[in-house]
C-alpha positions in Angstrom: 28.3 22.1 -64.5 29.7 25.3 -63.6 33.2 26.7 -65.7 33.3 24.1 -67.9 33.0 21.0 -65.3 36.1 22.7 -63.4 35.2 21.2 -60.1 34.7 17.3 -62.3 38.1 17.6 -64.0 40.1 17.8 -61.0 38.3 15.2 -58.8 38.8 13.4 -61.4 42.9 13.9 -62.3 43.5 13.5 -58.6 41.6 10.2 -58.2 43.2 9.4 -61.6 46.5 10.1 -60.9 48.2 13.0 -61.9 52.0 13.1 -62.9 55.2 14.6 -61.6 56.0 16.4 -64.4 52.4 18.2 -65.1 52.6 19.0 -61.1 55.6 20.5 -61.6 54.6 22.6 -64.9 51.6 23.8 -63.0 53.7 25.1 -59.9 56.3 27.1 -62.8 52.9 29.0 -64.3 51.2 29.4 -61.1 54.0 30.5 -59.5 54.2 33.3 -62.4 50.6 34.8 -62.0 50.2 38.3 -60.6 46.5 39.8 -60.0 46.7 43.2 -61.4 45.6 46.4 -60.3 44.3 46.1 -56.2 43.2 42.8 -54.7 40.1 43.4 -52.3 40.3 41.1 -49.8 37.7 40.2 -47.1 38.7 37.5 -44.3 35.6 36.3 -43.7 32.4 37.3 -44.8 32.1 40.2 -41.7 34.5 41.7 -42.1 35.6 45.2 -43.6 37.5 44.8 -47.2 41.2 45.6 -47.4 43.0 47.0 -50.8 46.1 44.6 -51.2 48.7 45.0 -54.3 49.5 41.5 -55.1 53.4 42.1 -57.1 54.3 38.5 -57.8 55.8 35.6 -55.7 59.1 36.6 -56.1 58.8 40.3 -55.4 61.1 40.8 -52.9 59.2 42.8 -50.1 60.7 45.9 -48.0 60.2 45.6 -44.1 58.5 48.9 -44.1 56.2 47.8 -47.4 52.5 47.0 -45.9 49.2 46.5 -48.0 50.8 43.8 -50.2 49.2 40.0 -50.9 51.7 37.9 -49.4 51.2 39.7 -45.8 48.0 37.4 -45.8 48.9 34.1 -44.3 47.8 31.0 -45.6 44.7 29.5 -42.9 44.3 26.0 -44.6 40.9 25.2 -46.3 37.5 24.7 -44.7 36.5 22.5 -47.3 37.8 21.3 -50.6 40.6 22.7 -52.6 38.3 23.8 -55.6 35.5 25.1 -53.5 38.1 27.6 -51.5 39.3 28.8 -54.7 35.9 29.3 -57.0 34.5 31.0 -52.9 38.0 33.5 -53.0 37.7 34.5 -55.9 33.5 34.4 -56.4 32.8 36.2 -53.3 31.4 39.3 -54.8 30.2 38.7 -57.6 28.1 35.7 -56.6 26.5 35.0 -52.5 26.0 37.0 -51.3 27.5 39.2 -53.8 27.2 41.5 -56.0 25.1 40.1 -59.2 23.4 36.3 -57.9 23.6 33.5 -56.1 25.6 31.2 -56.9 23.5 28.2 -54.8 20.4 29.6 -56.8 22.2 29.0 -60.3 
């Protein structure tokens, strides 16, 4: 599997049940995460890229401030959570990206 069987491990954790404490700890860590540098965002495969900045979950945005990652509204998942996360973070690298087609690996 890809990325040390990450998808399989996540699916097993969901099937077997995850403790409330584990979820709370994961959310604490995830809420502190920031993408450093510019975030190149594509709304879909045909859209032009936007250059955004991630200032973190708790950053207090100025009303006139634009170009932040938090301005992108969550629109739900079209596939599974894991597939969406992998696609969102690997789109530029694999199919139809710059390096290789994930489906062929």
